[in-house]
C-alpha positions as CSV (number, residue, x, y, z in Angstrom):
1,M,-34.6,139.5,178.0
2,S,-31.4,139.7,176.1
3,S,-30.8,138.1,172.7
4,N,-28.5,135.5,174.4
5,E,-31.2,134.2,176.7
6,T,-33.8,131.6,175.7
7,Q,-37.5,132.2,175.6
8,G,-39.6,129.4,177.0
9,G,-38.5,126.5,179.2
10,A,-35.2,125.4,177.7
11,G,-33.3,127.3,180.5
12,A,-29.9,127.6,178.9
13,A,-28.6,130.6,177.1
14,F,-28.2,130.5,173.4
15,Q,-24.6,130.1,172.3
16,T,-22.5,131.1,169.2
17,W,-20.2,128.8,167.3
18,M,-17.4,130.1,165.1
19,C,-15.9,128.4,162.0
20,L,-12.2,127.9,162.8
21,I,-11.4,128.1,159.0
22,C,-13.1,131.3,157.9
23,G,-14.5,132.9,161.1
24,W,-18.2,132.7,160.1
25,V,-20.4,132.7,163.2
26,Y,-23.5,130.5,163.8
27,D,-25.8,132.1,166.4
28,E,-28.3,129.6,167.9
29,A,-30.8,132.5,168.5
30,A,-30.7,133.6,164.9
31,G,-30.2,130.3,163.3
32,A,-29.2,130.3,159.6
33,P,-32.5,130.6,157.7
34,D,-30.8,130.9,154.3
35,E,-29.2,127.5,155.0
36,G,-32.5,125.9,156.2
37,I,-31.7,126.2,159.9
38,A,-34.5,127.9,161.9
39,P,-33.9,130.6,164.5
40,G,-33.6,129.0,168.0
41,T,-31.9,125.8,166.6
42,R,-29.3,124.5,169.1
43,W,-25.9,123.6,167.7
44,N,-26.5,119.9,168.8
45,D,-29.6,119.9,166.6
46,V,-27.8,121.2,163.4
47,P,-27.4,118.1,161.2
48,M,-23.9,116.5,161.3
49,N,-23.6,116.8,157.5
50,W,-24.2,120.6,157.6
51,T,-21.3,122.7,156.3
52,C,-20.2,126.3,156.7
53,P,-22.0,128.4,154.2
54,E,-18.9,130.5,153.6
55,C,-16.1,128.0,153.2
56,G,-17.7,124.5,153.3
57,A,-16.0,123.5,156.6
58,R,-17.6,120.6,158.5
59,K,-19.4,121.0,161.7
60,D,-16.4,119.6,163.5
61,D,-14.4,122.7,162.4
62,F,-16.6,125.0,164.6
63,E,-15.9,126.0,168.2
64,M,-18.2,127.6,170.8
65,T,-17.4,131.3,171.2
66,V,-18.6,133.9,173.5
67,I,-19.5,137.1,171.7
């Protein structure tokens, strides 16, 4: 199973989201443990008040990106 596929019953591949301000990438499979986001956390489940750890951009400033 590749790192872009889910494990378990979710069925959809993990996605990556890139900050349009600084280019930092959030990978759903990896999460952001240093920011309190567990591995496997879907973008929709990241809190709306979460901000980019590099530049402080809002969640609205991220776009889904294929890597």
